[in-house]
N, C-alpha and C positions, 0 to 999 in steps of 0.2 A: 744445418749441414750435410752433404749425403758422404757417408763413406767408403770405401774401396775395400772391393770384396774380393779376398784370393779367391782367384776361381776358377787357379791353378790345382784340381782334385787331388792331386797328389795321391791316384789311388791306380792300383791296377785292378785290370779288366777280368771280369768277371769270367770266371771259366767252369763247363757242367759238359753234362751229359744228355741228359734226358728230355729238356727244355728249358724256353730262357723267352725272358721279357724284360723286355727295357724302356720304360715311359720317363716323363718329368717331375711325378707324383711318387713318393713313396708305397702312403696306400693302395695308390694305385694299381700299382706294381704287385702287388700281393693279391691284391683282388685276382689279379692275371694270373699268377700260376696259381692260385687255388683254384682255379676254374680246370687248370693243365692236370692239379693231381685226381678230381672227380673224373677225369674222362674226357674232358672235353680239348678240340684243336683248335691250332693257333688263330685260325676263325674266332671261334667261341669265344676265349681269349681276348682276343682284339675286343670284341664289342662290349665285355665286358669292364672293360678297362678303359672305352670313349666314357659311359655312362656313370663310372666313376672318378671324371674325369672332367664329368661335369660338374659331378656334386663337388670335389678337392679347389677345381678350379676357372670357375664362372665368369669370370670375367674371357676367360681364354676361347669357351666352347660350351656349347651343348646344343640338348635339342631343337634350340631353335635359330644353330647354322648347319651347314650343311658337311658333307666326308664323301672321300674318297677313299679303297683301300684298293689295294694291288693285294692275289693271291696266289699263293705256288703252291701246284701240287706235289707231294712228297710223291704217289706211285708213277706219277703221268709224263714228272714235266714242266704241265700245260700252265701257263699263264693267262690272270684272267681278271676283271677289273671292274670297279663296280662305280660311276660316275652319280653319285649322291649331291649332285648338287641343281640349284631348284634355278627354277623359272622366274622372271618377272608374275606381274600381278598382267590379265591382258589386257582392260583395260589403261595400262602405262605405256601410253602407244609418246614417240618425238611427238605427234602435232600434240598430243595434251599437256606434258611440262612445258611447249612453249604457249602455250593460252591459261601458262600458269605463271606464264614471264620467265620462267628459264631460259638460258642460253647456254652453250658448249662452256662462255665463260663465266654464265655466273650459275654454278647446276644449286640443283638444290646443298643443304649445310651435311655433312657427311650420317649427321643423327637423325636426318630424316626421316619420318615414316613411311615417307617414298622409297626412299636404300632399301627398305626390305622385301627381299623377291622370297622366294616359300621353300621351308625349311626341308634341310632335305635330307639331314642327318637319321633323323626315325626310322624312314623309310629303309636310308642304308643297313643300318643298324638290325634291321628287319631279314634284309635278305644275303647282307653277308652271313648271315645264321643259317636261312633256308636253302643258299645256294650253293655254301661251303664250310660250314659247320658238320660238327661232328653225330649230330641229332641223336648224340645220348645223353646231352642238352638240351630240357625246355627253353622256349625264350625268357620264361620265369622264373628259372636257375640264373640263365645267363646273367641277365640284371639285378639278380637278389643281393647283389654284394653291395652293391650300389645305392641303395633302395636304401640299406641298415646303413649302409656309413652317413645317407642323407635326416635320417628317423634321427637315427641315437645322436649322431653329430660326431666331428672331427677334430681336432690343431691345426690351426691354421698355420705352415712354416711360413722358414723367415722371408726366401724368395715372393712366393706367394702376397702376401701382406702385405709387399713393401707394392707390388703394381696390383694390388687391390685398391690400397687405403690414396693412389696417386692418382687411377682410369676413374674413381670417385667425385675425386678431385676434380679430373680435366670435363669430367659431365657436368658437374655443379657450375664449373665457370660454363659452360655451352651453353647455361639455364636450364636443365633437366635436374628433376631428381628422380633419385633411382627407388625404384620399389624395395620396400623395410624383406621382400621375402630375402633378399641378396647383402642385406646389414646388419646387426648387431643394435639394434636401440638409434638408426640412426647413423652407423658412420661404420665403416668397414671395420672387418675384426680384424685383435693386434694378431701377432707372433703367439702362437701359444695360446692362441684362445680358440677354445669351443665352438664351432661353429653352427650353425643342426640347417636344414633347409626340408620344414615337414611340408609344404607346397610342391617341390620335387623329388619327395617318394613321392608321393601322391600318385605323380605323374609319369613314373616308372613303374611304380606296380601296375596300372591303370596299363601302359604298354605294352607287358610279359606274358598281360592276362590276354588281351584283344589284339598285341599283332598293330601293325597301320593305323585301321579303323578307329584308335583310343587318340591318333594326334589330331589325321587328317579330317577327322568327322566327331562331330556331338562337343564334350561340355570344352576339350581344351582347342577345336577348332575356334567354336563360337568366341571362344577369351581372344584368340592371335585376332581374329576380324575387328574384335569389338574393340582392341585400342591400337588395333592400327589405327581406320575410320574412323576414333577417337578424335590422330592425332593427322589428319589431313593423308591417308594413306585410301587406298581405292581396292585391294584385296577383297579377292568374293571369297567364299564360301565351297566357291564349284573352281576355284584357284589351287585351291588345296587339296578338298578329294579327287581332283586327280593328275596328282603328282604322282608319277614314278621314276626310280633308278634306274638308270642305265648301262646294263652290260656292256662293257666295250672289251676290244682287245688291246692292250697295250703298244705303245711304238715304243724302237729301240736305237738305240748306235753300238755298235765294234769301238771298242778301245784298247789293242796293243792284247787281245791274247780273250776280254773279257765284253759282256754283258750289258749295258746302264740300259732299264726296263723304265718307262716312265707313263702315268696314262695320258692318252692321246686330248687338244682339244676338246671341252674350251678350258681345261685347266694347262697351265704355263710351262708341262715336264717338256713342253720342245724346248725352252729354252736353255736348257741343260742339261738336252743330248745336240744343239747346236754350239751350243760351247764346249763343249766335248770337242765335238768333231774340228771345231777350229783349234783348239789350244791342241789337235794331234801331230800341227804343224808344225811344234814348235820344241824345241829340245830343253821339256823342263826340268829334269835333272839337273843337267848338266848346270842348267843355272840356278838352279843352290832355294831352297826351303824358304819363303818370304823372303827370296832380297829383291833388286831394287829391280831386276832384269823380269823376274818372275813374279810380281806384283805387276809393271807394267804390262805386261805382256797379257793378264788374267783379265787384267779391264778396261784393256782395250776389247779382249774378245768376248768380254760383256757387253759392253756398249753395242760394238756390231751383233752379237744375236737378241738382243731387248729389243731393238730398234726394228728389227725384225721382227722378234714378238705382236709391240706393239700394232705392228704395222697390218700382222696378216693374220693374227687373231684372234675368234671368235668363238662363235658355236655353230658348229659342224650341221643342223637344223636349219640354220639361216645365211648361211657365206659357203661359200668353195675356198673350201684350203689345203695349196697346192705343198701337201705337206712330203711330196714323194721326193720334188725337187730340191727345198729347203732340207733333207737330210741327206742327198745326194751327196760324195766325201767333195766330189769335183765341186759342188758349190764352196763347200766350207774351206776347201784351199784356195778359192776367189777369194772368200770373202778376206780370207787370213792376209792377201798383199796388200792388202791397204794400211795393216799396219806394221809402224816403221819403232825403231827400237830407241831413236833419239827424241822422239817427240812426241805429244799423241796426234789421235789423227784430231782435223776437224773440219764443222760440217756434215757426219756422220747421217749415210742414209739409209735405208733399206733395198735387200739386195741386187730382189726382182720387180721388175715396173709390171705397174698394171694397175697398318700399320697394324703396327697389325697381329692382335695376337691370334692364335692358332695353336692346338697341340699336338707331335706325331708320335707316335710310341709303335713299337714292333712287338714280332711272339713269331719265333721258330719251336715247332713240337719236338714230339718224341717219335712222328710217323716219317718224319723232312718235309712237314708243308711247316709253309712260309706265311705269314698275313702281315702288308708292312699298311699302316693306319692312317688318318690324320682328319682330323677334325675341326672346326671355327666356328668363332659367326661375326668374324673378322676386326675391324677394332676394337678395343677394350672394350665390352660388354655393349658389341655393336653398336643400337639404337641406344640403347635403356632399356627399351620401349620393353616392361616385364606384362605378360600374360595373366590374370588374375587369376590368383592360385593356382598358377602352375613351373612356379619356382624355377623359371629363366629368361633369358634373356633372347631377342629378338636378332639376328644379325641383320648390319649393314651390305650385303655383298651389292649391293643395287647401284652403292660409290662406283665398282668400276665398269658403270657404260660410260660409253662417249657418248656425244651430245653434237657430236659428231654430223648431218643429215648424212646418209653415205658413207661413211664410216663401217669397217666390218664387226667392229664391236658397240654400234649406234644403237642405244636403247629403243625396245617396241615389245610391243605385247608378250608375253609366252616364251620366251629367250631366257637363256644360259647368260651369264657377265661372261667374258674372261676374267677364269677363276686363278686365283697364284695358287692354291694350294694341295700341295704334286706328295704323293708315296714314293719307293722307289724300293727297286727288288736287283741282286746284282748277279749276273750267271755267269759262268761262262759260253765259249764266244760258241754258236749256233756250229761253227766248222767243226770244235774238236772231239763232240758226242754229239751220240745217236740224238739222247734226249739232255736239255741245259741242265749244267749241273750247281743247284742252290751255292751262288758264293758266298751273298751278303743278302739282307734290308732294312735300308739304310732311312734316313731321313732328315733335315733339319727347317723347324718352322719359322715361320717369321716372313710373311708377306713377300714382296719381291726379289728379300737376300734368299730366298728356300732356293733356289737352281743356282745359284753360285754359289749357299753349302752343301749342298748335293758333290758337286764338279768340286769343292776345294778339301773335303775327310776323305772324298778317293781318291783322289790322288795323292793325299798326304800318306793314304796307306798304300795306293802302286806305282807312284814313284821312290817317294819317302819311307817305305818301308814300316811305317808306323803301328802300332794296333791299335785296332780299336780307340779303345778312352785315351791314349797318345793323341790319335787323330780329331776326337771331340775336344781336347785343351787345348790344341793349340791353337793360339792368337789368328782371328782369320780377320777376312777384308770386304769391306760392304760394297759396293757399285751403289751410287741411290742416282735414279735421273727427272727433272724438275720438268714437268708435258710443260707448267705455265712457262718457265724462261727457259726452257730448254738448253741448260745447265747439268753439265752431270759433274759428281764431288764424289770423289774416298774416301770413305771412313779406314782406319789402323787401328786392330783392338794395341791395348797394352802387352806388349810385350814383342812387335814389332823394330825393328831398332831403331834410333833416330836417323841416323843418315840415310836412311832408306826413304823416308820421310823424307828428308830433303833434296834428298838423290829428286823423285817421283816428282818435288813442287819444279828441281827443273825440266823437265822434260815435260812440262806447263800444265801437270794435272793440278786441281785443288783438292789439298788436302784436310783432315781434317786428324790428329794426331798428335797427345795419345787418345781411345776412347778407354773408359774406365769407372768403377760402380758398376750400378745397376746399370747407367747406359750401356752398358756391354751387351744389351739383353735383343738390343738391331742387329746383331749378325745371330741371330737364331738359337736354338736351342733342338739340337740332337739325341739322334740314340742309331745306336751301329749290332748288329748283334750278325755275327759270322761263321760260317761252316767251314771250324778248319785256320787254321790262320796260313794262307795263301800270300798272304804278305810280306809272310814274315821273307827273305829276302837269301835265307841262311837253308832254308825249309824245300829239300828235294818234293817236285812237287811230282817229282815220279812215281814215287811211291803210294800216287793213287790217293781220292780220297780220304781226310779226316774228318770221325764227325765227332769229336770238340766240336761245341758250340763258345763263342768269345762275344762279350759286350761289352759295350764301352755305353753309357751317359752323363748327359752335356753337364757340367758343370755349370754352366748359368741358371740353370733353375735345377731344382727341390728333391729332384726325384734320382733312379740309380736305376740297374740293370736287373735281375734273382734268377738266379736260376734253380733246379733241384734236377 
């Protein structure tokens, strides 16, 4: 029988002056702090954490997946990002898949080799250090902590061990056996058991020594192509060697004096901004935190934002996305008019005509730089395909493509799918200062939960005065959409009151309550670092910026925030 976990962390936020990191694994957080102490900056530390999490949480992340980052330059106030998502193999067209008998109704299974897209994470790591790093530490030095962790081994944490075992069993139920690199004597490691991954240590060392060519050419690339082709995929060495990250300008929206920054499409950062714009039209603070009115409005706004994203969001290299129109405040005001306080909306349509495993982490350094970073292999262990002697699993991000011809997210050769992973940054409004002042680095991993999580923890601070730890501890809501049945459901975490769940059902919502124990992982795992306590209503913001860092780490994971 599954036991309930006391997820309320009962811990105070971390406060510090010189630098701070927050991640879902304590060992990874420690490696990030060590990089800061050795003279590295926020970008260096973020990449070190990304590599360490590939070691400690291989079912969620690793070199076989994708990554996105946003970087705030403490000197200039400039915010730039890297889209580290990979593309489908050039040969993988809709005609090719239809020739194999696949259709929109019967696509390849989630763990099929046909769902492997080019892993973008290693290039994103290298480019983050090159473009945003301190240049005081080499890539080899940045990755050395993770390589040592993989070689020497580490004791597996409690929540990690639970998900590791559950996901190995799910792969076996699907007829797939995970490679021994990610098991101990054929089994998932238990809590407290020391796990070593010498194959991943070798991969990380080679990446540190030779950079991107060590992954996208030679031994590792050949192993990736071999395992994919042996299982019916069509990726080639050319698909891998031609991969490049994309440097991007983040998109943003303003909400009550602050500005939320998200990566642009093909990521779903757009959903968080659409959601915030719609919610701006309602008196949320007066409704009360997690009241029936508050959750009803949140759920309906999520439905409107998500439907728009599913209709319009894809790879901007292949389709035109009406970003300016979608993010216009008049558009969100129009969308908000569809929400009735008494009943759920019926037949939600786009407003214009025309599972997930991931890790999120963030760093702020002593120079005021911030790096908000997310890394993922999508579903647990991705496809479960592990290239020989490489120590990581390949993602199944291609499962997010549509097989509907002419859909904006329809599969095509060399195309990036609708991407769920999104890091975020928060600044003051551009109208209030010449240089945007950093307020927070934040994120909540968890597939389609991510934009919902971003907005919920942000509103916890902005509207209800919670500190970063309280904002992450608070019970969350997850709105799910089943595209096959066109049905919406509302999952309420334990801590939301029973009378609220009953009132939401009366208004027409399909409600699951209470969600307890390890099942609470569906609400995502977040990290927050703020600059100052601007969320505290008793603080006089006219006194000027505070340089004290405040941080929280999600109790639904094994991690922590650490400062120095």
